C-alpha positions in Angstrom: 16.4 -31.7 21.3 19.0 -33.3 23.6 21.2 -34.4 20.7 21.0 -30.9 19.1 21.9 -29.2 22.3 25.0 -31.3 22.8 26.2 -30.2 19.3 25.5 -26.6 20.1 27.4 -26.8 23.4 30.5 -27.6 21.4 30.3 -24.2 19.7 31.7 -21.0 21.2 29.2 -18.2 22.2 30.2 -16.0 19.3 29.3 -18.7 16.7 26.0 -19.5 18.5 25.1 -15.8 18.4 25.7 -15.7 14.6 23.5 -18.8 14.2 20.7 -17.5 16.4 20.6 -14.1 14.7 19.6 -15.9 11.5 16.6 -17.5 13.2 13.2 -16.2 14.1 13.2 -15.1 17.8 10.1 -17.2 18.4 11.8 -20.3 17.1 14.8 -19.6 19.3 12.8 -19.4 22.5 10.5 -22.2 21.7 13.4 -24.5 20.9 16.1 -23.5 23.3 14.5 -22.0 26.4 15.3 -24.0 29.5 17.5 -26.5 27.7 20.5 -25.5 29.8 21.8 -22.4 31.7 24.3 -21.5 29.0 21.8 -21.4 26.2 19.4 -19.5 28.5 22.0 -16.8 29.0 22.7 -16.5 25.3 19.0 -16.2 24.2 18.3 -13.8 27.0 20.5 -11.3 25.3 18.6 -8.0 24.4 19.2 -8.8 20.7 16.6 -11.6 21.1 14.4 -10.4 23.9 13.8 -6.8 22.9 11.4 -7.6 20.1 9.3 -10.7 19.8 7.3 -11.2 16.6 4.5 -13.7 16.8 3.4 -13.0 13.2 4.7 -14.3 9.9 4.4 -12.4 6.7 3.3 -14.6 3.7 2.7 -13.4 0.1 -0.8 -12.1 0.8 -1.6 -12.3 4.5 -0.3 -12.4 8.1 -0.1 -15.8 9.8 -0.5 -16.0 13.6 2.4 -18.1 14.9 0.6 -18.7 18.1 -2.4 -20.3 16.5 -1.2 -23.7 17.8 -2.3 -24.2 21.4 0.9 -26.0 22.3 3.1 -23.1 21.2 0.7 -20.6 22.8 0.7 -22.4 26.1 4.5 -22.8 26.2 5.0 -19.1 25.7 2.3 -17.9 28.0 3.1 -20.4 30.8 6.8 -20.8 30.6 8.7 -18.3 28.4 7.0 -14.9 28.6 6.7 -14.9 32.5 10.5 -15.3 32.6 11.5 -12.7 30.0 8.6 -10.2 30.3 10.8 -7.4 31.8 13.2 -7.5 28.9 10.6 -7.1 26.1 10.3 -3.7 24.4 8.3 -4.5 21.3 5.6 -7.1 20.5 4.1 -8.0 17.1 0.8 -9.7 17.7 -2.1 -11.0 15.6 -5.6 -10.2 16.9 -6.7 -13.7 17.9 -3.8 -14.2 20.3 -2.9 -10.7 21.4 -5.0 -10.7 24.5 -3.5 -14.0 25.8 0.0 -12.6 25.4 -0.6 -9.2 26.8 -2.4 -10.5 29.9 0.1 -13.2 30.8 2.5 -10.8 32.5 3.3 -7.2 33.2 5.8 -5.8 30.6 7.4 -2.8 32.4 9.6 -1.9 29.4 7.1 -2.5 26.6 6.7 0.7 24.6 6.0 -0.5 21.1 3.1 -2.6 19.8 2.3 -3.9 16.4 -1.3 -5.3 16.1 -2.3 -7.2 13.0 -5.7 -7.9 11.6 -7.6 -6.1 14.3 -11.2 -5.1 14.0 -13.5 -3.0 16.1 -14.6 -5.8 18.4 -11.1 -7.1 19.1 -9.7 -3.7 19.9 -12.7 -2.9 22.1 -12.3 -6.1 24.1 -8.6 -5.5 24.4 -8.9 -2.0 25.7 -11.8 -2.8 28.1 -9.9 -5.6 29.8 -9.3 -4.8 33.4 -5.6 -6.0 33.3 -4.8 -4.0 30.2 -6.8 -0.9 31.0 -4.4 0.1 33.8 -2.8 3.5 33.5 0.6 2.0 33.6 0.0 0.0 30.4 -1.8 2.8 28.6 0.8 5.4 29.4 3.9 3.4 28.5 3.0 2.6 24.8 4.5 5.2 22.6 4.7 3.5 19.2 1.7 1.7 17.6 1.6 0.0 14.3 -1.7 -1.5 13.2 -3.3 -3.4 10.3 -7.0 -3.4 10.2 -9.1 -6.4 9.0 -10.8 -5.2 5.9 -14.6 -5.4 5.6 -16.2 -6.1 2.2 -18.9 -3.6 3.1 -17.1 -0.3 2.4 -19.4 2.0 4.4 -19.3 -0.4 7.4 -15.6 -0.5 7.1 -15.2 3.3 7.2 -17.3 3.4 10.3 -15.3 0.6 12.0 -12.0 2.3 11.1 -12.9 5.6 12.7 -14.1 3.8 15.8 -10.8 1.9 16.1 -8.9 5.2 15.9 -11.2 6.7 18.5 -10.4 3.8 20.8 -6.7 4.0 20.2 -6.3 7.7 21.0 -8.7 7.4 24.0 -6.7 4.6 25.5 -3.0 5.3 24.6 -2.4 8.8 26.0 1.4 9.0 25.3 1.6 7.9 21.7 4.6 9.3 19.7 4.3 7.3 16.5 1.1 5.8 14.9 1.3 4.0 11.6 -1.3 2.2 9.5 0.2 -0.7 7.5 -1.1 -3.2 5.0 0.7 -6.2 3.6 -1.2 -5.8 0.3 -2.7 -2.8 -1.4 -6.0 -4.8 -1.7 -6.3 -4.7 2.1 -6.1 -0.9 2.2 -8.5 0.7 4.8 -9.1 4.4 5.2 -10.1 6.8 7.8 -13.1 9.0 7.1 -14.6 11.0 10.0 -16.5 14.1 11.2 -14.4 15.8 13.8 -17.4 16.9 15.8 -18.4 13.2 16.3 -14.9 12.0 17.2 -13.2 14.6 19.4 -11.1 11.8 21.0 -9.0 11.5 17.8 -6.3 13.9 19.1 -3.0 13.8 20.9 -0.6 16.3 22.4 2.3 13.9 22.2 2.1 12.4 18.7 5.1 13.3 16.5 4.7 10.9 13.6 1.5 9.8 11.8 1.3 7.5 8.7 -2.3 7.0 7.6 -4.6 6.5 4.6 -7.8 8.7 4.5 -10.8 8.9 2.3 -10.8 12.6 1.2 -9.1 15.9 1.6 -11.5 16.9 4.4 -9.9 14.2 6.5 -6.5 15.5 5.8 -7.6 19.0 6.9 -9.1 17.6 10.1 -5.9 15.9 11.0 -4.0 19.1 10.6 -6.5 21.4 12.5 -4.4 21.4 15.7 -5.6 18.1 17.2 -2.0 16.8 16.8 -0.2 20.0 17.7 3.3 18.5 18.1 3.2 16.5 14.8 6.4 16.8 12.8 6.1 13.9 10.4 2.9 13.2 8.4 2.4 10.7 5.6 -1.1 10.7 4.2 -2.6 8.9 1.2 -6.0 10.1 -0.1 -8.7 8.8 -2.4 -10.2 12.1 -3.3 -8.7 15.6 -3.5 -11.9 17.6 -4.1 -13.2 21.0 -3.1 -15.0 20.6 0.3 -18.7 21.6 0.3 -18.6 22.6 3.9 -17.9 26.3 4.2 -16.1 25.8 7.5 -13.8 23.2 5.9 -13.1 25.6 3.0 -11.9 28.2 5.6 -9.6 25.5 7.1 -7.6 25.3 3.9 -5.9 28.7 4.8 -5.6 28.1 8.5 -2.6 29.0 10.6 0.9 27.8 9.8 2.1 24.4 10.8 5.5 25.3 12.2 6.3 22.0 13.8 5.8 20.0 10.6 9.2 19.0 9.2 8.3 16.1 6.9 5.2 15.8 4.8 4.2 13.2 2.2 1.0 13.4 0.2 -0.1 10.8 -2.3 -3.3 10.0 -4.3 -4.1 7.8 -7.3 -7.1 9.9 -8.4 -6.8 12.9 -10.6 -7.6 16.3 -9.0 -8.7 19.6 -10.6 -8.1 21.4 -7.3 -4.3 21.5 -7.2 -4.1 25.3 -7.1 -7.0 25.7 -4.8 -6.2 22.9 -2.2 -2.7 21.4 -2.5 -0.6 24.5 -2.9 -2.4 26.5 0.0 -1.9 23.5 2.2 1.9 23.4 1.4 2.2 27.1 2.1 1.2 26.5 5.7 4.3 24.3 6.1 7.0 27.1 6.3 9.6 25.0 8.1 9.3 21.9 6.0 12.6 20.0 5.4 11.3 16.9 3.5 8.5 16.8 1.0 7.0 13.9 -1.0 4.3 14.7 -3.5 2.8 11.9 -5.6 -0.3 13.2 -7.3 -2.3 13.3 -10.6 -3.4 16.8 -11.7 -5.7 18.1 -14.4 -4.4 21.4 -15.8 -6.0 23.9 -18.3 -3.1 25.6 -19.9 0.4 24.4 -19.0 2.0 21.2 -17.6 3.6 21.1 -14.2 7.3 21.2 -14.9 10.6 22.1 -13.1 10.0 25.8 -13.5 6.6 25.5 -11.8 8.0 23.4 -8.9 10.8 26.0 -8.3 8.5 29.0 -8.4 5.4 27.6 -6.6 7.0 25.2 -4.1 10.8 25.1 -3.7 11.3 28.9 -3.5 8.5 29.1 -0.9 10.2 26.6 1.5 13.6 27.9 2.5 14.4 24.9 4.7 13.5 22.2 2.2 16.4 19.9 1.6 14.7 16.8 0.2 11.9 16.8 -2.4 10.8 13.6 -4.0 7.8 13.5 -6.4 5.8 11.9 -9.1 3.4 14.3 -10.8 1.3 13.5 -13.8 -0.4 16.5 -15.3 -3.1 16.0 -17.9 -4.6 18.5 -20.3 -7.1 18.7 -23.1 -5.2 19.8 -26.1 -8.0 20.3 -28.6 -6.5 21.9 -31.7 -3.5 23.4 -29.9 -0.2 23.1 -31.9 2.4 24.9 -29.8 2.8 22.1 -27.3 6.0 21.2 -25.3 8.0 18.2 -26.2 9.8 15.8 -23.7 13.0 17.7 -24.3 11.4 21.0 -23.4 10.1 19.6 -20.1 13.4 18.0 -19.2 15.3 21.3 -19.7 13.3 22.8 -16.9 15.0 20.5 -14.4 18.6 21.6 -15.2 18.9 23.2 -11.7 17.7 20.1 -9.8 21.2 19.0 -9.0 20.4 16.8 -6.0 17.9 14.6 -7.8 17.9 12.6 -11.0 14.7 13.7 -12.7 12.9 11.8 -15.4 10.2 13.4 -17.5 8.3 12.7 -20.7 5.2 13.8 -22.6 2.5 11.7 -24.2 0.0 13.0 -26.8 -3.2 11.1 -27.5 -4.2 12.5 -30.9 -7.5 10.7 -31.2 -8.7 11.8 -27.7 -7.1 15.2 -28.1 -5.4 14.8 -24.7 -1.9 15.0 -23.5 0.0 14.0 -20.3 3.3 15.0 -18.8 5.0 12.7 -16.3 7.7 14.0 -14.0 9.3 12.1 -11.2 12.5 12.0 -9.1 14.6 8.8 -9.3 14.8 6.4 -7.6 11.0 6.5 -7.4 9.1 6.0 -4.1 5.5 6.1 -5.2 2.9 3.3 -4.9 1.1 4.3 -8.1 2.1 4.7 -11.8 -0.7 5.6 -14.2 -1.4 5.7 -17.9 1.8 4.2 -19.1 2.2 4.1 -22.9 4.5 2.3 -25.4 7.0 5.2 -24.8 7.7 3.8 -21.3 11.5 3.8 -20.8 11.6 0.7 -18.5 13.2 1.7 -15.2 12.8 -0.4 -12.1 9.9 0.6 -9.7 10.1 -1.5 -6.6 7.5 0.4 -4.5 4.8 0.7 -7.1 1.8 -1.6 -6.4 -0.9 0.0 -8.7 -0.3 0.3 -12.4 -2.5 1.4 -15.4 -1.6 1.1 -19.1 -3.2 3.3 -21.8 -2.4 4.0 -25.4 -3.8 4.6 -28.9 -1.2 2.2 -30.3 -1.1 -1.5 -29.7 0.5 -3.2 -26.7 2.5 -6.2 -27.9 3.5 -9.1 -25.8 7.0 -7.7 -25.4 5.6 -4.6 -23.8 3.8 -6.5 -21.1 7.1 -8.3 -20.4 8.8 -5.0 -19.9 6.0 -3.9 -17.6 6.4 -7.0 -15.4 10.1 -6.5 -15.1 9.8 -2.8 -14.2 7.0 -3.4 -11.6 7.9 -6.8 -10.0 5.6 -6.2 -7.0 2.6 -4.9 -9.0 -0.7 -5.9 -7.4 -3.3 -4.1 -9.4 -3.3 -3.6 -13.2 -5.7 -1.7 -15.4 -5.3 -1.9 -19.2 -7.1 0.5 -21.6 -6.4 -0.1 -25.3 -8.8 -0.7 -28.1 -6.2 -1.4 -30.9 -5.6 -4.9 -32.0 -2.1 -6.4 -31.6 0.0 -6.3 -34.7 2.4 -9.1 -33.9 -0.1 -11.6 -32.5 0.3 -14.1 -35.4 4.1 -13.7 -35.2 3.9 -14.7 -31.5 1.8 -17.7 -32.2 4.3 -19.0 -34.8 7.3 -18.4 -32.7 6.4 -19.9 -29.3 10.1 -20.8 -28.6 11.3 -17.2 -28.9 12.8 -16.2 -25.5 11.4 -12.7 -25.8 7.9 -14.1 -26.1 7.9 -16.3 -23.1 5.2 -16.7 -20.5 4.9 -13.6 -18.3 4.7 -14.3 -14.6 2.8 -11.9 -12.3 3.5 -13.3 -8.9 1.8 -10.5 -6.9 -1.1 -9.6 -9.1 -4.4 -9.7 -7.3 -6.6 -7.3 -9.4 -6.9 -7.1 -13.1 -9.2 -4.6 -14.9 -9.5 -5.4 -18.7 -12.9 -3.9 -19.3 -11.9 -1.3 -21.9 -9.7 -3.4 -24.2 -9.6 -5.1 -27.5 -10.1 -8.9 -27.3 -6.4 -9.5 -28.0 -5.6 -8.3 -24.5 -8.1 -10.6 -22.9 -6.3 -13.4 -24.7 -3.0 -11.9 -23.6 -4.0 -12.4 -19.9 -6.2 -15.5 -20.1 -4.0 -17.7 -22.3 -1.8 -19.7 -19.9 0.7 -19.9 -22.7 1.2 -16.1 -22.4 0.4 -15.3 -18.8 0.9 -16.9 -15.4 -0.6 -15.5 -12.2 -1.3 -16.9 -8.8 -4.7 -18.0 -7.5 -7.2 -15.5 -6.0 -7.2 -12.8 -8.7 -10.1 -10.4 -9.0 -11.0 -10.0 -12.7 -13.0 -7.1 -14.1 -14.1 -7.6 -17.7 -16.8 -6.9 -20.3 -19.3 -9.8 -20.6 -19.6 -9.9 -24.4 -15.8 -9.7 -24.8 -15.3 -12.6 -22.3 -17.9 -14.6 -24.1 -16.2 -14.2 -27.4 -12.7 -14.9 -26.2 -13.7 -18.0 -24.3 -15.8 -19.3 -27.2 -18.9 -19.1 -25.1 -17.1 -20.6 -22.0 -15.8 -23.8 -23.6 -12.3 -22.8 -24.8 -9.5 -24.9 -23.4 -6.7 -22.2 -24.0 -8.3 -19.9 -21.5 -9.6 -22.4 -19.0 -6.5 -22.7 -16.6 -6.2 -19.0 -15.9 -9.9 -18.7 -15.4 -9.8 -21.3 -12.6 -7.5 -18.9 -10.7 -10.1 -16.2 -10.5 -11.8 -15.9 -7.1 -13.8 -12.7 -7.8 -15.3 -11.9 -11.2 -17.0 -8.5 -12.0 -19.0 -8.7 -15.2 -19.4 -5.3 -16.9 -22.6 -5.0 -19.0 -23.6 -8.6 -18.4 -26.9 -10.3 -18.0 -27.7 -12.8 -15.2 -25.0 -15.3 -14.4 -25.4 -18.4 -16.6 -24.5 -21.9 -15.4 -21.8 -22.2 -18.1 -20.1 -19.0 -16.9 -20.1 -20.2 -13.3 -18.7 -23.6 -14.4 -16.0 -21.9 -16.3 -15.0 -19.9 -13.3 -15.5 -22.6 -10.6 -13.9 -20.7 -7.7 -15.2 -17.2 -8.5 -17.8 -15.2 -6.8 -19.5 -13.5 -9.7 -20.9 -10.0 -9.6 -22.8 -7.9 -12.1 -22.9 -4.8 -10.0 -19.9 -4.8 -7.7 -21.6 -6.7 -4.9 -20.6 -10.3 -4.3 
């Protein structure tokens, strides 16, 4: 350290600032704090002291940078007591957050990001005498949290609602609350009964970003408990008609005049678009920004540009930004007078502020049809039922993808999908047609267009409803590469055939990368199956 500090002292302050800005603030303080007075003055600049991040983002988790006792002690005993009054934001992992927060009083701390918290850690934190003071509780205005996911879904839902109950009970001056996950597989959701959790409310909250279980939860959050809310991002699992008569009345409650920005997303198809979603939007008369990312089942006509203008845009005079992805599905039966892609695209001629992409898919065997419309660049997390007609744009935000067609998916198609969705985490494939160019691929292994496809972020793969060719597509290491710790969902008999009763070498490497295996329509787990998937927890009913 002495030699490096001598070299640094030869550089002007401006150059040192440029160098330090490229480093993690934690590394700066750990390496240069108390080396000499000049370096101390530089690293005590607000650029470095305002926000301290003690968490590192890796590909699939958060790493506590204070897990080493030597580093933790240096910060708690030497560094934080000297700079505590300069800190405005702390990023902390649950195992070390109590140590950091107790070591000093942070008079200017107004923002907290807490990672991998659970009900017990949050309860212990908020019942601590030092941290339960009114000063600490009143000064926090921005809170970002990630919640440690529980494999027991019902237990997780109960834990999440208790965590939110604690948060709104303790922090009485919150302005921004956001739930964040590094990976979609870590998604946790709020599901609650308002009568049991009256503390989930705030008269100061302005922005809320949250994932909930069902439409009921969305209605609860907009029932007046956050009466100053102006920005609301909500992602739902279910958009279904509420059974509770009282909840049904809440759909047409009073206007939400303070709401200026609203974003609603769901990856599950709803039949209640007219009954639930539109009435909710009509309560937002002063809305300026709207995001709508939904899947809708319709009876007669697709949702197109004319529909959006008549039913949404013309009803919101202050709306100046509208981004959307809407897939409307319909049973076509024996209908013949059906719109083409060109017909749908013509309805967006007046959408001058957005580039709109639309296309229609018809599934003749199933007598179904789908219309996809979306603003570009796309901001949604989901993209469902992609066919061979996919045009191949870039979707950097999409994490969950499904593929479905009545025509074969060739290897080149999967290559296009990987390039269009580089951060895809979950993939579902539905296709019962055999590949036509499979033999051509096997005889042209050196063809650049038929190279190994690399899925760097894939963690869940559902290939239950597929022809055996697609199982080979993903399990052959000469066709597909993915990281370790993949959750595979597959039909037992298909898996048995493709792996030649669990002895085939061509599929062995990728099978060793599976850490969870769900067997659909399978019998009791055999020894040969477990040996073929040596690192996998195997389930026949969704429970591991």
